[in-house]
N, C-alpha and C positions, 0 to 999 in steps of 0.2 A: 129883752130878757137874757140874762147871762146863761151861758151853757157851762157845763162842767169844765170844758176846755178853756173858756175864758176865765174861770175861777182860779186856774193854776198860776203860780208865780212863773215869771219868764223862764227861769232855769231852776231845776232841782238837781243838785249833784249829790254824790255819795259821801260828802264830808259828814253828813248826818246819815249814818248807816240805817236809820229807820226808813229812809226813802227806799233803799235797796230792799229792805225787808217787805215793805208794802208791795213793791214790784214782784217780789218772790211769791207773796200770797196770791197775787193775781194770776201769775203764770201757772202756778201749781193748783189753783182752785182750792187752796188750803185754808183752814181756820187759823186765826191768829195764834192760838196756843200751839198749833201744829207747826206753823212756820218758824216761830222762835225756837222750836225744839230741833230744827233740822241740823244735822251734823254733816261734816264733809264725807263721812263714810256712807251717807245716804244719797250722795250725788254720783250717778253712774253715767259719766259723760260718754263712755264708749257705745252705749246703746240708747242714749237719750232719755234715760229714766231717772226719776227721783222717788225714793222710798219715803212714804209717810207712815210712820209706825208708832208715834208717841206724841204726847202733849207736854208742855212745860207750864206748870202752875205753881202758885204760891202755896207752900205747905202750912201746916198748923203753927209751926214755929216762925213763919214769915219768910223762910228761905225757899228758893225755887226748887222744885223737885219734879221728876218725870212721872207721867201717868200714861196708861194706854190711850189710844184714840177713843173718840166718842162711841164708836161701834166696836171697840176692842179688836179691830182688824188692822192688819198692815196692808197698805195698797201702794201700787206703783202708778205714777202719773208721768206724762210725757209733755213737759212744758215748752219745748221748742228751742231752736238754736239761739234765739235772742236771750233767753234765760241763761244759757250756759256761757254766752259771751259776757253777760253781766257778772256771773259768778267768778269769772277770771279776774275781774276788777276787784270784786270783794276779797278774793284770795290775796291779791296783790296788796291791798290795804292792810290786811291782817299780817302779812309777812313783814311789812314795815313796822307795824306796832310790836310784833314779837321781837324783831331785831333791836328795837329801842329799849327793851327790857321792862316796858310798862305793862305788857300784856301778861295776864295770868289766867290759865284755864280754870274754869269754875268746877268742871267735872273731870275726873280722871279717865272715864270710859267714853266720853263723847266730846268731840272737838266741834263746838258750835259754829255755824256759818255766820250768824248775825249777832253781833255783840257790840258793846261799847269799846272804846279804845283800850280800856283797862282789862277787857276780857269778860267783864260782868255781863250776864245775859240780859236781854230785854224782857220786860214784862208785857202782858197783853195790854195793860193800861198805857204803857209808854207808846206802843204802836197805835193804839186808838187815839191817843193825844195828838200824835203827829198827823194822823188822818184828819182830825178835826182842825188842826192848824191850817192844813192845805185848803180846806173848804170854808174856813171861818169868814163870815161876812157876806156869803153868797146865799142864793136861794137853796143851795144844796147842803147847808151847814147841819141840817138835821138828819142827813143820810147816815145809815149805820155802816160800820166797817164791813159787814157781811155783803154789801153790794159788790165788793170786789169778787168774792167767790161766786155770787149769783150771776154776775155779768159774764165771767169767764166760762162758767158751766153752760150758760145759755148760748154763748157764741160757739163753743165747741160742739154743742148739740146741733146747731143749725149749719155748721160749716163742715162739709164732708171732708175737706182737706185736713181737718184736725182729727178725723176718725169718727165723727158722727155720734150717734146715740150710745154705742158701746163705750167709747172713750169718755163721754160725759158721765156715764154711770160709774165707771171706775174712778173717775176724778172725785166724785162726791163721796164715795165710800159707803153709800147707803146699803143696807142689807137687802131691801126690796126695791125693785125698779119702780113700782107704783108710788112708793114714798118719794123717790127722787123726782118723778114726774110732778107730783103734787107740790112738793116743796120748792122746786127750782124752775122746772120748765114751764109749767102752766102759769105760774106767777109772772114769769118774764115774757111769755109769748105775747101777752097783751102789750108789752113795752118794746117789742122787737124793733119796730121802726124808730122809736125814740132812741133806743140803744145804738142803732146804726148811725143815726143822724147827729146825736148829741153826746151820749155817754162814751161811745167808741172814740170820738175825738179827744175826750178827756183822757182815756186810757192810753191812746196813742202818744199823747204828749207826756203822760206820766212815765210810760215805759221807754220812751225814746229820748229822754232828756240827756244832754251830754254830761260826761264826767270829765272835769278839767283838773288834771293833776299831773305831776311829774314823778314818775316811778323810777327809783334807782334800783329797785329789786324786782327781778322777773321771777314770778311764782307760777309754776305749772302744777296743776292738780289733775 
């Protein structure tokens, strides 16, 4: 039986920035619409926090536009050092794109973290498509993208070193803790051992894949 770990390609690099976005969704416990809306002004490396305060969705005219989060609340999450190391690489890629003259900001007031080389923002569908590509042809191909968020929140809840229950609650952004318990913790508690033995190997591979590139521009954010 294939595990999620076995289902992954040997190497996932950030030439396809959707890979980095998927990793960001996991680290931050964010919805896809929230992750693609992250701007560099939302990354607070000095205190290890990321602000999640908006979603990016397709508007009535087909163009992407910002909306409040599902709960209409702004929340701070603490994704850990590995996330910030990854974001250094994302920033370096963007600096090269900007220097080439091909990159154009889509929004004047937000400098998005995860984009195409042209500066065009991702859509939720594009992120979902990449997730399906990774799992295509395996027994996990029917898994929803939300498994990233649920797995992360579950792990944070059970691991005291991540901050335990309070940190998991702030990560989900739910108004009522009972709703959070029902929607994320209780669902996944039954899968706790499976997550540790199988799913976590998948995410360790996904989140630790090497980025092979030669950077001529050093970008510090």
